[in-house]
N, C-alpha and C positions, 0 to 999 in steps of 0.2 A: 632743523629742518624747517626754518621759514619757505613759507609758500607751499610749502609740499605736503600732498594728501600721503598720510599716515591711518594708522589703524591702531586703537587702544582696548584691551583687554579687560574687561571689570565681569570679576564671579566675587559670587554672594554664598560664602561658606555655610556650612549647617549652623552656626552661630549665629547668621544674621548678619556677617560681620562682612562689607563691599575690600575686594583686592584688585587693586587698577597696575596695569605695566603701563611702562613708559612706552614710545609710539615705536611701532614698525611699520614695514611694509606689509603689503597684505601678505604674503608666504609667511613670516615670521609672526604675525597675530593669530593666524590660520593652524600652525603648528603650536602654539605654546596655548590656545584653546583645546587643541587635540590632547595636546598634553596633560592638562588639568580635567577634561572632563574622561580620559583612561591614561592613567599614567602606564609609562613604559613599566613592564616585567623588573620587577625587583628595585623599585624607587618607592622611597617610604614617603609614604601622605601623610604629613602633619594636620592639614586644613583641607579635607574634602569638601570640593563644593555642590552645588545643587544646583545653582544657574549661573548661566556665561553669556555674556554678551559680547559683542564685537562692532565697534564702534569708528566710525572714521571721523578722523579730525584735517582742518587745513589750517596752519599757523599761520596769521598769528591768534586767528577767532578762536581756537583752541582752549579750553579755558584750564586743562593740564600743564602743570607748570612746565612749560619750555625755557624758564629763561630769560623771555621776553614779557615780563608783565605782572611778575611774582605776587606782590600785593592784589590787583584786580583778578587774577586769576585765582589764587585764595577764596577771593570773596564769591566768585562763580562760578566754582568747582561743585559744590556742594547742590546748589541748584538745578547744575548739569548732569550731576548723578541720579538725581531724582527724576529728570524727565528720561532718562536711560533705563531706569527700573521703570519706566510706564510702558518702552518699547517692546516690541515679542523678542524674547531672548535668542540668542543662536543655539542655544542649547539649555534642556533644563532637564532635571531628575524628572 
């Protein structure tokens, strides 16, 4: 996804743990967020979420690992997630 705009879904579960997705085009990120918020009938939910963010990324500036700067990305990802959590969420319980 070098140079392409993409979206990551970040969700916080009931234990306060963060779940981060791979990069998707907008329809994929929106669909994943919808499934996390309201799982399809019959799906067992092991980690219910209480907050969901959809964040835009552009490689190579995106700090989530895309294979384009892994050591640097690992250092930047935690700060980036802290910043994301200060933003208004896409959805919150």
